[in-house]
C-alpha positions in Angstrom: 15.4 -33.9 -15.1 16.2 -32.9 -18.3 14.1 -31.2 -20.5 13.6 -32.6 -24.3 13.8 -30.5 -27.9 12.0 -31.0 -30.4 14.0 -32.4 -33.1 12.4 -29.5 -35.4 13.2 -26.5 -32.8 16.2 -24.0 -33.5 18.3 -22.8 -30.8 21.4 -20.2 -31.7 24.6 -21.7 -29.5 24.1 -18.0 -28.2 21.4 -19.1 -26.0 21.5 -19.7 -22.5 18.4 -22.3 -22.1 18.5 -24.1 -18.4 18.7 -28.3 -19.0 14.8 -29.2 -17.3 13.6 -27.1 -20.2 11.0 -28.1 -22.8 11.0 -26.5 -26.2 8.8 -27.7 -28.7 8.8 -27.9 -32.4 9.4 -25.7 -35.1 10.2 -22.8 -32.1 13.0 -21.1 -32.8 15.8 -19.3 -30.1 17.6 -16.7 -31.0 20.9 -15.5 -29.8 20.1 -12.9 -26.3 17.9 -15.6 -25.1 17.9 -17.2 -21.4 15.7 -19.2 -20.2 14.9 -20.5 -16.8 14.5 -24.0 -15.0 11.5 -25.3 -15.9 9.8 -23.4 -18.2 8.0 -24.6 -21.6 7.9 -23.5 -24.6 5.4 -25.1 -26.9 5.1 -25.1 -30.7 5.7 -22.7 -33.1 7.1 -20.4 -30.7 10.0 -17.6 -31.4 12.1 -15.7 -29.4 14.8 -12.8 -29.8 17.1 -11.7 -27.6 18.3 -10.0 -25.4 15.4 -11.5 -24.0 15.4 -13.3 -20.4 12.1 -15.5 -19.3 12.1 -16.8 -15.3 11.7 -20.3 -13.8 8.6 -22.2 -14.4 6.8 -20.0 -17.2 4.2 -21.8 -20.1 4.6 -20.4 -23.5 1.8 -22.3 -25.2 2.4 -21.7 -28.7 2.4 -20.0 -31.4 3.6 -17.4 -30.0 6.5 -14.2 -30.1 8.8 -12.7 -27.7 11.5 -10.3 -27.7 11.3 -8.9 -31.0 12.1 -5.5 -32.0 9.2 -2.3 -30.6 6.9 -2.0 -33.4 7.8 1.4 -33.6 9.3 3.7 -36.6 12.0 5.4 -34.3 13.7 2.0 -33.7 17.1 1.8 -35.8 18.0 -1.8 -34.2 19.6 -1.1 -30.6 20.5 -2.9 -28.2 17.4 -2.9 -25.8 15.5 -6.2 -23.9 12.3 -8.0 -22.9 12.3 -9.3 -19.3 9.8 -11.7 -18.1 9.8 -13.1 -14.3 8.5 -16.4 -12.9 5.4 -18.9 -13.2 3.7 -16.7 -16.2 1.1 -18.4 -18.5 1.5 -17.4 -22.1 -1.8 -18.4 -24.3 -1.9 -19.0 -28.0 0.0 -16.0 -30.2 0.6 -13.4 -27.9 3.0 -10.8 -28.7 5.5 -8.7 -26.6 8.1 -7.0 -27.6 11.1 -5.0 -26.5 11.9 -1.1 -25.4 13.0 1.8 -27.0 15.6 3.7 -26.3 13.2 6.6 -25.8 11.2 5.1 -22.7 14.0 3.6 -21.0 15.3 0.3 -23.3 13.4 -2.1 -21.5 10.0 -3.7 -21.4 9.1 -6.2 -18.3 6.8 -8.6 -17.0 6.6 -9.8 -13.8 5.3 -13.4 -12.1 2.1 -14.9 -11.4 0.6 -13.6 -14.6 -2.2 -15.5 -16.4 -2.6 -14.2 -20.2 -5.3 -15.6 -23.1 -4.9 -15.5 -26.5 -4.2 -12.6 -28.9 -2.7 -10.5 -26.0 -0.1 -8.2 -26.9 2.1 -6.1 -24.8 4.6 -3.3 -26.9 7.3 -1.8 -26.1 8.2 -0.1 -22.8 5.7 -1.6 -21.0 5.8 -2.2 -17.1 3.1 -5.5 -16.1 2.9 -6.0 -12.1 2.3 -10.0 -11.1 -1.2 -11.2 -10.8 -2.7 -9.9 -13.9 -5.4 -11.1 -16.1 -5.0 -10.4 -19.5 -8.3 -11.8 -21.3 -8.4 -12.4 -25.5 -7.1 -9.4 -27.6 -5.7 -7.2 -24.3 -3.7 -4.5 -25.6 -0.6 -2.1 -24.5 0.4 0.0 -26.5 3.9 0.9 -25.6 4.9 2.8 -22.5 2.4 1.5 -20.1 2.3 0.5 -16.7 0.3 -2.4 -15.1 -0.1 -2.6 -11.0 -0.6 -5.5 -9.8 -3.2 -7.7 -9.4 -5.6 -6.1 -12.2 -7.5 -7.4 -15.5 -7.1 -6.4 -18.5 -10.7 -7.6 -20.4 -10.9 -8.7 -23.5 -10.9 -6.8 -26.9 -9.5 -3.8 -24.4 -7.0 -1.2 -25.8 -4.7 1.1 -23.0 -4.0 3.9 -25.4 0.4 5.1 -25.0 1.9 6.2 -22.1 -1.2 5.6 -19.8 -1.2 4.1 -16.9 -3.6 0.9 -15.0 -3.6 0.7 -10.7 -3.2 -2.2 -8.5 -6.5 -3.9 -8.5 -8.1 -2.0 -11.5 -11.0 -4.2 -13.4 -11.0 -2.9 -17.0 -13.7 -4.5 -18.6 -13.7 -6.7 -21.8 -14.0 -3.7 -25.7 -13.2 -0.5 -22.9 -10.3 2.0 -24.5 -9.0 3.7 -22.1 -6.9 6.4 -23.1 -6.4 7.6 -19.7 -4.7 6.4 -15.9 -7.1 3.7 -15.0 -8.2 3.5 -11.3 -6.8 1.0 -8.8 -9.4 -1.2 -7.2 -12.0 0.5 -9.7 -14.0 -1.3 -12.6 -13.5 0.8 -15.3 -15.7 -0.1 -18.9 -16.2 1.6 -22.0 -15.6 2.4 -25.0 -14.4 6.2 -26.2 -15.2 7.3 -23.3 -14.9 5.5 -20.7 -16.4 5.5 -17.9 -15.9 4.5 -13.7 -18.8 2.3 -12.3 -17.4 1.9 -8.5 -15.3 0.2 -6.9 -14.9 -3.6 -7.8 -16.7 -4.3 -4.3 -16.8 -8.5 -5.3 -13.1 -8.6 -7.2 -11.5 -7.1 -3.8 -13.7 -9.1 -1.4 -12.8 -12.5 -3.5 -9.3 -11.2 -3.1 -9.6 -10.9 0.8 -9.8 -7.4 1.5 -11.7 -6.6 4.6 -15.3 -5.1 5.1 -13.5 -1.7 6.7 -10.8 -1.7 3.5 -13.4 -1.6 0.6 -15.8 0.8 2.6 -13.5 3.2 3.0 -12.1 2.5 -0.5 -16.0 3.2 -1.7 -15.6 6.3 0.5 -12.9 7.9 -1.6 -14.4 6.7 -4.8 -17.7 8.9 -3.6 -15.5 11.8 -2.8 -13.0 11.9 -6.5 -15.6 11.2 -8.4 -19.3 12.3 -7.7 -18.4 15.5 -4.8 -17.9 18.2 -6.5 -15.0 19.5 -5.3 -12.1 20.4 -7.1 -9.3 17.4 -8.0 -7.4 18.9 -5.1 -9.6 19.3 -2.8 -11.4 16.1 -3.2 -7.8 14.4 -2.8 -6.7 16.4 0.1 -10.2 15.3 2.5 -9.6 12.0 1.7 -6.2 12.5 2.3 -7.7 13.8 5.7 -10.8 11.0 6.5 -9.3 8.0 5.0 -5.7 8.2 4.9 -4.7 6.4 7.9 -6.0 3.5 5.0 -3.1 1.5 3.1 -4.8 1.3 0.5 -6.3 4.9 0.6 -3.7 6.7 0.2 -2.2 4.4 -2.9 -5.9 5.2 -4.5 -4.6 9.3 -3.8 -0.9 9.4 -4.5 -1.6 7.5 -7.9 -4.5 10.0 -9.2 -2.4 12.9 -7.7 0.7 10.9 -9.7 -1.3 10.9 -13.2 0.2 13.4 -16.3 -3.2 11.9 -18.8 -5.1 12.9 -16.3 -7.5 9.7 -14.9 -10.8 8.0 -16.5 -14.0 9.4 -14.4 
């Protein structure tokens, strides 16, 4: 099946676009852009290269992808943006390419849903099956794990990590790493509010696993143990759960500290 390209769209001869891609009015596709099969590009979308967009993505419109990083150190070096498959990007999304100092690449996985006005800055790495609500914002060098949710009008500070299955409530300012499986809400300082039990149940986690994560959370946050002592206890008592091991490993790997 052939796609449709609006006569007002501007496509570089140096772009690689699958035959069944649809491109809306006044969109601009620059050199070095690759767009995979089944992708729909709405009106007034700007895509600069080097950018690779996979298959069956929906770029609804009035959005910007692969534009230069908003970093005053950037001097035009070759950096890129890579996006996977089956993502939905609603209106006024902005996604920047990487910087040399951050690895030269920004990546977004597959099956993500980005609501209007979300922003992904340079050198971020977003996993798969995430949800970014309206105006959710990532500063540079942020890693976001699979199945996580970043709430409306929330911001994640540069060099922070968001764990798998994390839930960040609306209006949150996260200046440290956001724990996996946990509800984190609030502005300066953000705070944790326990394991996201309802969310994990909806995703099919077993009751035993959820209870183990709840115990791990209580040991980490509510006990008076020092951090290393708490992690050792979690691993000793609950380490036979893969999710708990990941929970502990995430904390051990933190460089900015964790939101508590």
